[in-house]
N, C-alpha and C positions, 0 to 999 in steps of 0.2 A: 534421566536421573542426573542431577547435578549436586555435587558434594562440595561444601565449603570447609576446608581444613584450616585450623589454626594449630600449627604444630611444627615439629622438627621435619625438615625436608632438605635435600641437596640444594645448594652446595654445602650446607651444614653437614657435619660428619656424625657418625654414630649408628648403632645397629637399628634403632627405631626409624631414623631418617632413611636409611638404605632400604629396609624392608617395606616401608610405606611407598617409596619410589617404585619398587618392583610390583607391588600390589596394584597401585594406580595405573601403572603402565599396562598391565594385563587387563584390567577392567576397562581401560580406555579403548582397547580393541573391541570391546563388546558394546561400545556406544556410551559408556559413562563419561561424564564431564566433571572436571575437578578444578576448583579455584583454591589456591593455596596462599596463605600468609605465613611467612616464617621469619624468625630472627636469625641473622647470620653473624656469628662471632668470628672475628678476624683470625683468631688463632686456630679455630677448629672448623675450617671450611676450605674446600678446594677453590682454587682461583678461577677455575672454569665452571660454568653452569652445566648441569646435567643435560643430556639430550632429552628433550620433552616431546612426547608423541602428540598428535593432534587431539585437542580436547583437554589438555592439561596446561593450566596457566599459573604462574608463580609470581607473587609480589614479595620482593626481598626488603626486609627492614634491617638496618645496621644495628647489631646488638650492643656494641660497645660505645654507647653515646651517653652524654650527660644531659639531664633535664634542664629546664630554665633555672636561673639562679635563685628565683623566689620560691621554687618547689624543693623542699628538703629531700636529699638522698635520691639515688636511682635515676634511671633514664626514661621513666614513664613507659616501660615496656608494655604493661597491660593496656594502658590507654591507647598507645600507638597501634597495638594489635587490633583493638576494637574498632578504632577509626578506619584502619585500612580494610578490615573485613567488611564493615558496613558500606564502604565505598564500592568494593567489589560486588557486594550483594545488590546494591542499587542498580547495577548494570546487568547482572547475570541471573538474579532471582533463584537462589539455590533451594533445593528440596530438603536438605539436612545439613546441620553443622556438626563438625567432628573435631576432636582434639586427640593427639596421640601421645601427649606428655602432660603431666598434671600441672606443672607450673613453669612459666606464667600463663601457659596456653589454656589451662582449664578454666580459670575464672573468666578470662576474656571470652572464651567460647560460650560459656553459660550466659553472659550478658548479651552476646550477639544472638544466640538462639532465642532467648526470651524477647529480645527487641524485634526479631523478625517473625516470631510466632511459629517457628518450625522446630522439629525434633533435634535433640542433642545426643550424639554418640560419644562416649568417653572411652578411649583406649589408654593404655599405660605401658611403660617399659618396666624394667626391674628396679633401676636405681631410684626412680621417683617414688615408688611405693615404699621402699626400705628407708630412704634417707629423708624424704619430704613428709610422708605420712607419719613418720615417727618423730618429727621435729615439732616441739611444743608450739612454736610460733606460727606454724602453718597448718597444724593438724585440723583445727576446727573448720578452716576455710575449705580444705580438701575434702573433709567429710561431708560438708554441705554440697560440694560439687557432685560427689558420688551419689548422694541421696537425691539430688535434683535431676540428674541425667535421665533421659528417656531410656537409655540402655548403656550399661557398662560392659565392654568387651574385655575379657580377661583370659587367663590361661590356667592350666592345671596346677601350676605352682602357687598361684595367688588367689584363686577364686574363693577358697574357704575363708581367707582372711577378709575378703571384701563383702561376703554375704551378710555381715551384720549391718552394713550400711544401706543395702538395697536388695530387693528381690528381683529387680529388673537387671539381671546380670547373666551373662552367657560365657561359657568357656569355648574358645575356638581353637582349631589346630594351629600349631605354630607355622611360621614362614617356611615355605618350600621353594627352593630356587627354580627359576624358569628354565626348563630344559632347552629352550630355543637359544638361550644365551650361555648357560652353564652346561657345557657338554665336552666330550672327549676331544683332545687335540689329536691330529693324525700321527704324531710321532713323539717320542720321549725327548724332553729338552736335553741338549748336549751338556750344558753347564750345570754343575752341581750347585744349585741355587736354592736357598731357603727364603721363603717369603713371610714377612710379618707385616700386617696392616692394622693400624690402630693408633689411638692417641698416645702421645708421649708425655705423660704427666705422672701422677702417682701410680699409674699403671705399670711403671717400670718394674716394680717388684711383684705386683699383682699378676702381671702377664709373664712372670718368670724370665724377664729379659736378661737379668744378671746371670742366670744359669745357662741361657742360650749362648751368651757371649763366651762363657767359660767353656762350654762344649765346643764352640767354634775354634777356640784356641787349641784344643786338644785334637781336633780333626782339621788338618790344614788344607785339605782339598776342597772344602766347602766355602761358599760365599753367602752373604746375607743381603737381601734387599728389604729395607724397612720403609714402609710407606706411612707417613704420619708426621704430625707436628704436635707441639704442646709445651706447657711451661716446664716440663722435665727434659726437654730436648738437649739442653746443655749438659745435663747430668748423663744422658745417654751417650752423647758424643764423647764426654770425658771417659766413660767406662770403655768405650770402643778404643780410645787411645791407650788407656792403662793396660788393656789386654793385647795391645800391639796389632789391632785389626783394621787399621786405617785403610789398607789396600784391599780389604776383603769385605768391608761393610759399606754399602751405598745407601744414603738417605734420600728419599724422594718425598715431595709434598703430596698432600691428599689428592686423590683423583676422583672424577665423577664416577658414579656406580657402574655405568655401562662399560667403562674401561677395565673394571676389575676382573671379569672373566678371562680376558687376554693375559693379564698379569699372573693370574693363578696358573693358567696353562703353560706360561713361560717358566714357571718354577718347578723344581723337582720335589720339594717338600713345602708344606705350609705349617707355620708355627701357630698353634692355638692353645698352648699350654697355659693354665691358670692355677694360681694358688687359691685355695678355698677362701671365699669371702661370704658376706651375708646375703648376696644375691645368688639364688640357686638357679643357674641357667648356663647356657653355653653360647658361644659366638655364632653368628650367622655364617661365618666363613668356614666353619666345620662342614656343614652340609654343602656349601658351595664348592669347597675343595674336592670332596668326594664325588660330587656331580661332574666335575671336570677330570676325574680319574687321577687325582693327585693324592699322594699320601699326606695325611694330616696328623700332626703330633698333638696329642691332647693329654690332659690329666686323667687319672683313673675315674674321677667322679663323672666325667662326661659319658663314659661307657655305661655307667650305672644309671644315668638319667632316663626316666621313662620315655621322654620325647626322642631319645636316640635309638629307640628299639628298631627302627627301620634300617639302620646302618651300623649298629653296634658290633655286629659280627663280621663286618667287611674287613678284609685285609688292608684296606686303605686307611683304616683308623688305627693309629699306633699310640699306645698308652705309654707315657714316661713319667717318672717321678720328678716333679718340678724342683726338688731340692737336691738332686743327684746329678751334677754336671758330668761326672765320669760315665754314668749310665746313658746320659743323653748323647755324649760323644760316641759311645759304642753303637747307639741306635743310628746315628748318622752313618757310621761305617757300614752297618748292615744294609742300609738303604742305597749305598753307592751303586751297586750293580743290579738292583732290583728292577724288574720289568714293570712298567706301569700296568696296573690291573684294570680290567674292564669296570667301568663305573656302573653302579646299580641304576636301574631305570625308575626314575621318580616321576614319570609323566602323569600317571594316574593320581598320585598324591598331590601334584601341583594342580591338576585340573579340579580335584575335589576342594583344595584350599581356595581356589578362586571362586568356584561355584558357591561355596558356603558364604563367603564374604559378600558376593553379589546378592544372595538371598537375604542376608541381614539388612542391607541397605534398602532393598525393595520392600520388605515386610515392615520395617520400622517407619518408612514414609507412608505406608498405607494404614498405619495405626494397628497393625496386627502383632500378635505375640511372636517371639522369635525362638523357635526350637526349644532348647533346654534351659530357658529362663527359670531361675529358682523360684 
């Protein structure tokens, strides 16, 4: 089984890139083959390529480029994706084309699948649905993509919204961390370190980093490691300086996904607090932190999310008000002497997650219906 992906993938950063990496890595152990074409934005990519298992091949296209002078606007991303994908397909002969983000990968993947005469699976994230499908200038094109796909893979949050475009849609379980990588450390980290990993752009307020810094100022024994970059990096560094935290906050560039389990285990707490926005979801790192036996600070909405049912009662999940820095500082204080709790066992959930995805690929390539298609 060979899959040709046009989509987000490391070294590009983001939740969809990371969970696609871990899914493909697990499926590669079962003999699946993956050819990947991805755009790499300078600002939101790790400088090091991810460790790739046998059977996974990636072609990187620079995202921040200008097209020929005689072509108005843009860097011809769609055309470049199509050309690179067709070149890979000429050598490898894939069984199915897949995209994991609607634009610009969706239109490109549709052209490639029709050119090769093979099925197209469309997956999506949260931001592309809310922000792109709701944008007047892109809605018609994306609706056409969803209607034309052989299968749309969605989730419990979005499937009802997408059913009006196609009956060939399925809701799959969300990402589950691989227990071979995300597992307990043998000892509690000595340093009282909080880890934040993510983009530094408009997320500064969305991820409640302003309240995090204020909480740190009130609890002087804690340090922060922030892994990320973005066009809000200068604003973040300025906020660190204003709060007098230059010696307690360290900023590190993005890392490949296989290095993240070690970074999580090296921390005492993981920060995954969010202010409510129009995307109803929670970060991959919540589940990853709990898998590593690390306490994870979240907003109350995470505990109420249906997909958090497997760990919502775990003492490793700590709910805080993103707009209450004093309460956040008190939570830091209560966690200072806390013993690391035993992590829940997600082995069966991870195996089921991989099994279901493997079945989807196999059945769609055989022209069979897939489980709970509407």
